[in-house]
N, CA, C and O atoms as CSV, one atom per row, in Angstrom:
chain,resi,resn,atom,element,x,y,z
A,1,MET,N,N,84.830,57.117,-6.458
A,1,MET,CA,C,83.979,55.961,-6.644
A,1,MET,C,C,84.537,54.816,-5.799
A,1,MET,O,O,85.737,54.541,-5.827
A,2,ASN,N,N,83.661,54.154,-5.052
A,2,ASN,CA,C,84.179,53.096,-4.196
A,2,ASN,C,C,84.477,51.828,-4.999
A,2,ASN,O,O,84.005,51.662,-6.124
A,3,GLN,N,N,85.250,50.961,-4.411
A,3,GLN,CA,C,85.734,49.761,-5.083
A,3,GLN,C,C,84.593,48.824,-5.487
A,3,GLN,O,O,84.672,48.177,-6.531
A,4,ASN,N,N,83.535,48.742,-4.677
A,4,ASN,CA,C,82.414,47.862,-5.004
A,4,ASN,C,C,81.725,48.275,-6.297
A,4,ASN,O,O,81.355,47.428,-7.111
A,5,ILE,N,N,81.555,49.579,-6.482
A,5,ILE,CA,C,80.919,50.075,-7.711
A,5,ILE,C,C,81.819,49.800,-8.900
A,5,ILE,O,O,81.343,49.360,-9.946
A,6,LYS,N,N,83.125,50.055,-8.755
A,6,LYS,CA,C,84.073,49.786,-9.837
A,6,LYS,C,C,84.053,48.315,-10.215
A,6,LYS,O,O,84.032,47.975,-11.397
A,7,THR,N,N,84.060,47.439,-9.212
A,7,THR,CA,C,84.054,46.000,-9.458
A,7,THR,C,C,82.775,45.593,-10.185
A,7,THR,O,O,82.826,44.826,-11.146
A,8,LYS,N,N,81.643,46.097,-9.738
A,8,LYS,CA,C,80.354,45.783,-10.354
A,8,LYS,C,C,80.333,46.233,-11.817
A,8,LYS,O,O,79.897,45.483,-12.690
A,9,ARG,N,N,80.796,47.436,-12.084
A,9,ARG,CA,C,80.811,47.940,-13.466
A,9,ARG,C,C,81.738,47.119,-14.339
A,9,ARG,O,O,81.415,46.825,-15.490
A,10,TRP,N,N,82.882,46.748,-13.803
A,10,TRP,CA,C,83.826,45.934,-14.559
A,10,TRP,C,C,83.212,44.571,-14.871
A,10,TRP,O,O,83.367,44.056,-15.978
A,11,GLU,N,N,82.521,43.994,-13.903
A,11,GLU,CA,C,81.863,42.709,-14.115
A,11,GLU,C,C,80.791,42.820,-15.189
A,11,GLU,O,O,80.649,41.921,-16.019
A,12,GLN,N,N,80.039,43.911,-15.182
A,12,GLN,CA,C,79.012,44.125,-16.203
A,12,GLN,C,C,79.633,44.251,-17.589
A,12,GLN,O,O,79.122,43.689,-18.558
A,13,LEU,N,N,80.736,44.990,-17.679
A,13,LEU,CA,C,81.417,45.144,-18.961
A,13,LEU,C,C,81.972,43.809,-19.439
A,13,LEU,O,O,81.833,43.472,-20.615
A,14,GLU,N,N,82.597,43.047,-18.552
A,14,GLU,CA,C,83.128,41.739,-18.934
A,14,GLU,C,C,82.020,40.815,-19.434
A,14,GLU,O,O,82.211,40.105,-20.422
A,15,ALA,N,N,80.877,40.814,-18.775
A,15,ALA,CA,C,79.751,39.979,-19.200
A,15,ALA,C,C,79.273,40.393,-20.586
A,15,ALA,O,O,78.981,39.543,-21.426
A,16,LEU,N,N,79.195,41.677,-20.819
A,16,LEU,CA,C,78.771,42.180,-22.123
A,16,LEU,C,C,79.768,41.799,-23.211
A,16,LEU,O,O,79.379,41.420,-24.315
A,17,LEU,N,N,81.056,41.903,-22.891
A,17,LEU,CA,C,82.097,41.546,-23.863
A,17,LEU,C,C,82.082,40.053,-24.190
A,17,LEU,O,O,82.425,39.668,-25.308
A,18,ARG,N,N,81.697,39.220,-23.248
A,18,ARG,CA,C,81.585,37.786,-23.527
A,18,ARG,C,C,80.397,37.495,-24.437
A,18,ARG,O,O,80.385,36.500,-25.162
A,19,GLU,N,N,79.407,38.369,-24.391
A,19,GLU,CA,C,78.164,38.180,-25.133
A,19,GLU,C,C,78.256,38.673,-26.580
A,19,GLU,O,O,77.728,38.037,-27.492
A,20,ARG,N,N,78.930,39.808,-26.785
A,20,ARG,CA,C,78.968,40.416,-28.129
A,20,ARG,C,C,80.086,41.442,-28.229
A,20,ARG,O,O,80.767,41.756,-27.253
A,21,ILE,N,N,80.247,41.947,-29.431
A,21,ILE,CA,C,81.203,43.034,-29.661
A,21,ILE,C,C,80.587,44.312,-29.101
A,21,ILE,O,O,79.422,44.616,-29.360
A,22,VAL,N,N,81.367,45.046,-28.342
A,22,VAL,CA,C,80.902,46.285,-27.736
A,22,VAL,C,C,81.380,47.449,-28.596
A,22,VAL,O,O,82.553,47.525,-28.962
A,23,ILE,N,N,80.466,48.347,-28.910
A,23,ILE,CA,C,80.770,49.485,-29.777
A,23,ILE,C,C,81.102,50.706,-28.922
A,23,ILE,O,O,80.344,51.088,-28.030
A,24,ILE,N,N,82.249,51.302,-29.216
A,24,ILE,CA,C,82.657,52.543,-28.567
A,24,ILE,C,C,82.543,53.646,-29.610
A,24,ILE,O,O,83.020,53.496,-30.735
A,25,ASP,N,N,81.916,54.744,-29.238
A,25,ASP,CA,C,81.801,55.845,-30.181
A,25,ASP,C,C,81.942,57.144,-29.417
A,25,ASP,O,O,81.706,57.189,-28.210
A,26,GLY,N,N,82.318,58.179,-30.099
A,26,GLY,CA,C,82.395,59.457,-29.427
A,26,GLY,C,C,83.337,60.463,-30.037
A,26,GLY,O,O,84.332,60.829,-29.413
A,27,ALA,N,N,83.052,60.920,-31.240
A,27,ALA,CA,C,83.811,62.031,-31.824
A,27,ALA,C,C,83.213,63.311,-31.258
A,27,ALA,O,O,82.518,64.054,-31.951
A,28,MET,N,N,83.497,63.548,-29.991
A,28,MET,CA,C,82.848,64.636,-29.269
A,28,MET,C,C,83.109,66.008,-29.886
A,28,MET,O,O,82.196,66.827,-29.987
A,29,GLY,N,N,84.324,66.256,-30.291
A,29,GLY,CA,C,84.652,67.567,-30.861
A,29,GLY,C,C,83.784,67.889,-32.060
A,29,GLY,O,O,83.287,69.007,-32.192
A,30,THR,N,N,83.602,66.924,-32.920
A,30,THR,CA,C,82.771,67.106,-34.113
A,30,THR,C,C,81.328,67.390,-33.725
A,30,THR,O,O,80.688,68.278,-34.287
A,31,MET,N,N,80.823,66.631,-32.762
A,31,MET,CA,C,79.435,66.827,-32.334
A,31,MET,C,C,79.265,68.190,-31.656
A,31,MET,O,O,78.266,68.872,-31.887
A,32,ILE,N,N,80.211,68.585,-30.840
A,32,ILE,CA,C,80.125,69.872,-30.149
A,32,ILE,C,C,80.140,71.018,-31.158
A,32,ILE,O,O,79.433,72.009,-30.974
A,33,GLN,N,N,80.923,70.897,-32.202
A,33,GLN,CA,C,80.999,71.957,-33.218
A,33,GLN,C,C,79.640,72.218,-33.863
A,33,GLN,O,O,79.356,73.342,-34.275
A,34,GLN,N,N,78.809,71.196,-33.952
A,34,GLN,CA,C,77.488,71.365,-34.568
A,34,GLN,C,C,76.596,72.309,-33.767
A,34,GLN,O,O,75.626,72.844,-34.303
A,35,TYR,N,N,76.913,72.517,-32.499
A,35,TYR,CA,C,76.116,73.413,-31.665
A,35,TYR,C,C,76.513,74.876,-31.835
A,35,TYR,O,O,75.815,75.766,-31.350
A,36,LYS,N,N,77.621,75.130,-32.517
A,36,LYS,CA,C,78.089,76.495,-32.794
A,36,LYS,C,C,78.089,77.367,-31.523
A,36,LYS,O,O,77.555,78.476,-31.510
A,37,LEU,N,N,78.694,76.837,-30.477
A,37,LEU,CA,C,78.750,77.541,-29.195
A,37,LEU,C,C,79.746,78.697,-29.253
A,37,LEU,O,O,80.823,78.572,-29.836
A,38,ASP,N,N,79.382,79.803,-28.652
A,38,ASP,CA,C,80.269,80.961,-28.608
A,38,ASP,C,C,81.054,80.979,-27.300
A,38,ASP,O,O,80.909,80.090,-26.460
A,39,GLU,N,N,81.878,81.992,-27.145
A,39,GLU,CA,C,82.711,82.134,-25.951
A,39,GLU,C,C,81.865,82.131,-24.681
A,39,GLU,O,O,82.239,81.509,-23.686
A,40,ALA,N,N,80.736,82.816,-24.709
A,40,ALA,CA,C,79.874,82.900,-23.526
A,40,ALA,C,C,79.351,81.519,-23.118
A,40,ALA,O,O,79.196,81.239,-21.929
A,41,ALA,N,N,79.085,80.673,-24.087
A,41,ALA,CA,C,78.600,79.321,-23.780
A,41,ALA,C,C,79.664,78.517,-23.041
A,41,ALA,O,O,79.350,77.767,-22.116
A,42,PHE,N,N,80.911,78.673,-23.447
A,42,PHE,CA,C,81.999,77.958,-22.780
A,42,PHE,C,C,82.254,78.513,-21.384
A,42,PHE,O,O,82.601,77.757,-20.476
A,43,ARG,N,N,82.088,79.816,-21.200
A,43,ARG,CA,C,82.337,80.445,-19.909
A,43,ARG,C,C,81.243,80.154,-18.895
A,43,ARG,O,O,81.527,79.874,-17.731
A,44,GLY,N,N,79.986,80.219,-19.340
A,44,GLY,CA,C,78.882,80.074,-18.400
A,44,GLY,C,C,78.992,81.118,-17.303
A,44,GLY,O,O,79.716,82.102,-17.452
A,45,ASP,N,N,78.289,80.914,-16.218
A,45,ASP,CA,C,78.365,81.842,-15.088
A,45,ASP,C,C,79.655,81.652,-14.302
A,45,ASP,O,O,80.259,82.611,-13.822
A,46,ARG,N,N,80.057,80.404,-14.184
A,46,ARG,CA,C,81.190,80.075,-13.317
A,46,ARG,C,C,82.513,80.685,-13.787
A,46,ARG,O,O,83.334,81.092,-12.965
A,47,PHE,N,N,82.721,80.747,-15.084
A,47,PHE,CA,C,83.997,81.237,-15.626
A,47,PHE,C,C,83.829,82.565,-16.360
A,47,PHE,O,O,84.627,82.897,-17.237
A,48,GLN,N,N,82.821,83.304,-16.013
A,48,GLN,CA,C,82.493,84.559,-16.685
A,48,GLN,C,C,83.669,85.540,-16.736
A,48,GLN,O,O,83.854,86.233,-17.736
A,49,ASN,N,N,84.452,85.599,-15.679
A,49,ASN,CA,C,85.554,86.568,-15.605
A,49,ASN,C,C,86.927,85.917,-15.740
A,49,ASN,O,O,87.924,86.468,-15.273
A,50,TRP,N,N,86.983,84.762,-16.368
A,50,TRP,CA,C,88.266,84.072,-16.534
A,50,TRP,C,C,89.205,84.926,-17.364
A,50,TRP,O,O,88.757,85.660,-18.244
A,51,HIS,N,N,90.497,84.840,-17.098
A,51,HIS,CA,C,91.487,85.753,-17.680
A,51,HIS,C,C,91.897,85.438,-19.121
A,51,HIS,O,O,92.650,86.212,-19.711
A,52,LYS,N,N,91.440,84.352,-19.699
A,52,LYS,CA,C,91.754,84.070,-21.106
A,52,LYS,C,C,90.578,83.390,-21.770
A,52,LYS,O,O,89.653,82.934,-21.098
A,53,ASP,N,N,90.613,83.320,-23.097
A,53,ASP,CA,C,89.529,82.713,-23.859
A,53,ASP,C,C,89.367,81.236,-23.500
A,53,ASP,O,O,90.345,80.531,-23.252
A,54,LEU,N,N,88.120,80.789,-23.477
A,54,LEU,CA,C,87.823,79.404,-23.127
A,54,LEU,C,C,87.149,78.635,-24.254
A,54,LEU,O,O,87.012,77.414,-24.175
A,55,LYS,N,N,86.732,79.331,-25.293
A,55,LYS,CA,C,86.083,78.662,-26.410
A,55,LYS,C,C,87.010,77.581,-26.971
A,55,LYS,O,O,88.185,77.828,-27.242
A,56,GLY,N,N,86.456,76.387,-27.137
A,56,GLY,CA,C,87.250,75.270,-27.616
A,56,GLY,C,C,87.706,74.346,-26.501
A,56,GLY,O,O,88.158,73.233,-26.770
A,57,ASN,N,N,87.595,74.785,-25.255
A,57,ASN,CA,C,87.934,73.931,-24.118
A,57,ASN,C,C,86.702,73.087,-23.807
A,57,ASN,O,O,85.935,73.384,-22.891
A,58,ASN,N,N,86.537,72.030,-24.593
A,58,ASN,CA,C,85.317,71.226,-24.550
A,58,ASN,C,C,85.051,70.597,-23.187
A,58,ASN,O,O,83.894,70.369,-22.834
A,59,ASP,N,N,86.085,70.316,-22.425
A,59,ASP,CA,C,85.890,69.720,-21.104
A,59,ASP,C,C,85.064,70.636,-20.193
A,59,ASP,O,O,84.319,70.148,-19.342
A,60,LEU,N,N,85.188,71.938,-20.362
A,60,LEU,CA,C,84.432,72.880,-19.538
A,60,LEU,C,C,82.928,72.755,-19.739
A,60,LEU,O,O,82.149,73.114,-18.856
A,61,LEU,N,N,82.523,72.254,-20.881
A,61,LEU,CA,C,81.094,72.153,-21.166
A,61,LEU,C,C,80.384,71.192,-20.216
A,61,LEU,O,O,79.168,71.276,-20.044
A,62,ASN,N,N,81.130,70.286,-19.603
A,62,ASN,CA,C,80.529,69.415,-18.585
A,62,ASN,C,C,80.004,70.234,-17.414
A,62,ASN,O,O,79.072,69.820,-16.725
A,63,VAL,N,N,80.607,71.397,-17.191
A,63,VAL,CA,C,80.207,72.279,-16.093
A,63,VAL,C,C,79.283,73.383,-16.594
A,63,VAL,O,O,78.266,73.673,-15.963
A,64,THR,N,N,79.626,73.997,-17.718
A,64,THR,CA,C,78.893,75.175,-18.180
A,64,THR,C,C,77.685,74.850,-19.056
A,64,THR,O,O,76.723,75.617,-19.075
A,65,ARG,N,N,77.713,73.748,-19.770
A,65,ARG,CA,C,76.610,73.348,-20.648
A,65,ARG,C,C,76.386,71.832,-20.576
A,65,ARG,O,O,76.468,71.146,-21.595
A,66,PRO,N,N,76.106,71.312,-19.387
A,66,PRO,CA,C,75.962,69.855,-19.251
A,66,PRO,C,C,74.847,69.276,-20.116
A,66,PRO,O,O,74.918,68.117,-20.525
A,67,GLN,N,N,73.820,70.074,-20.397
A,67,GLN,CA,C,72.723,69.575,-21.228
A,67,GLN,C,C,73.195,69.267,-22.647
A,67,GLN,O,O,72.676,68.349,-23.282
A,68,VAL,N,N,74.170,70.020,-23.151
A,68,VAL,CA,C,74.727,69.752,-24.484
A,68,VAL,C,C,75.456,68.412,-24.473
A,68,VAL,O,O,75.260,67.592,-25.370
A,69,ILE,N,N,76.282,68.189,-23.477
A,69,ILE,CA,C,77.039,66.937,-23.383
A,69,ILE,C,C,76.087,65.758,-23.212
A,69,ILE,O,O,76.272,64.711,-23.832
A,70,GLN,N,N,75.077,65.929,-22.378
A,70,GLN,CA,C,74.093,64.865,-22.166
A,70,GLN,C,C,73.365,64.533,-23.471
A,70,GLN,O,O,73.155,63.360,-23.778
A,71,GLU,N,N,72.985,65.534,-24.227
A,71,GLU,CA,C,72.291,65.320,-25.493
A,71,GLU,C,C,73.180,64.570,-26.486
A,71,GLU,O,O,72.714,63.661,-27.173
A,72,ILE,N,N,74.435,64.941,-26.563
A,72,ILE,CA,C,75.373,64.260,-27.464
A,72,ILE,C,C,75.531,62.798,-27.048
A,72,ILE,O,O,75.492,61.904,-27.894
A,73,HIS,N,N,75.706,62.555,-25.762
A,73,HIS,CA,C,75.836,61.176,-25.284
A,73,HIS,C,C,74.586,60.367,-25.601
A,73,HIS,O,O,74.679,59.211,-26.014
A,74,ARG,N,N,73.428,60.966,-25.411
A,74,ARG,CA,C,72.174,60.276,-25.719
A,74,ARG,C,C,72.106,59.906,-27.199
A,74,ARG,O,O,71.658,58.814,-27.551
A,75,LYS,N,N,72.548,60.813,-28.059
A,75,LYS,CA,C,72.544,60.530,-29.504
A,75,LYS,C,C,73.443,59.349,-29.839
A,75,LYS,O,O,73.076,58.509,-30.661
A,76,TYR,N,N,74.617,59.271,-29.214
A,76,TYR,CA,C,75.506,58.133,-29.450
A,76,TYR,C,C,74.864,56.833,-28.989
A,76,TYR,O,O,74.940,55.821,-29.686
A,77,LEU,N,N,74.232,56.854,-27.819
A,77,LEU,CA,C,73.577,55.646,-27.315
A,77,LEU,C,C,72.409,55.234,-28.202
A,77,LEU,O,O,72.210,54.047,-28.460
A,78,GLU,N,N,71.637,56.214,-28.668
A,78,GLU,CA,C,70.535,55.911,-29.574
A,78,GLU,C,C,71.020,55.348,-30.900
A,78,GLU,O,O,70.310,54.580,-31.549
A,79,ALA,N,N,72.224,55.726,-31.302
A,79,ALA,CA,C,72.797,55.224,-32.554
A,79,ALA,C,C,73.419,53.842,-32.383
A,79,ALA,O,O,73.848,53.232,-33.362
A,80,GLY,N,N,73.471,53.338,-31.131
A,80,GLY,CA,C,73.963,51.986,-30.919
A,80,GLY,C,C,75.265,51.870,-30.167
A,80,GLY,O,O,75.763,50.759,-29.985
A,81,ALA,N,N,75.843,52.980,-29.718
A,81,ALA,CA,C,77.082,52.895,-28.949
A,81,ALA,C,C,76.795,52.269,-27.590
A,81,ALA,O,O,75.759,52.531,-26.980
A,82,ASP,N,N,77.723,51.441,-27.125
A,82,ASP,CA,C,77.628,50.843,-25.795
A,82,ASP,C,C,78.434,51.631,-24.783
A,82,ASP,O,O,78.062,51.718,-23.612
A,83,ILE,N,N,79.537,52.204,-25.233
A,83,ILE,CA,C,80.458,52.935,-24.364
A,83,ILE,C,C,80.753,54.279,-25.013
A,83,ILE,O,O,80.964,54.376,-26.222
A,84,ILE,N,N,80.761,55.301,-24.189
A,84,ILE,CA,C,81.067,56.624,-24.721
A,84,ILE,C,C,82.364,57.094,-24.092
A,84,ILE,O,O,82.830,58.194,-24.388
């Protein structure tokens, strides 16, 4: 990310913080568990032949199941979170 974008985002956050209390939310592990994803969901196509189990490696879901992560983030924003 270039410095101009970082500066702009920081300025936006500072302006928001001057205006009101900003809510941070994101118990991602709890939300991910509600989807009851199996090993295959964590592996996706990209990690299909990985040499060890991947279930529980929630970071991989950004690659293998991005729609799940996007849906969870949307739910937090709809509930009033400002930052995830």
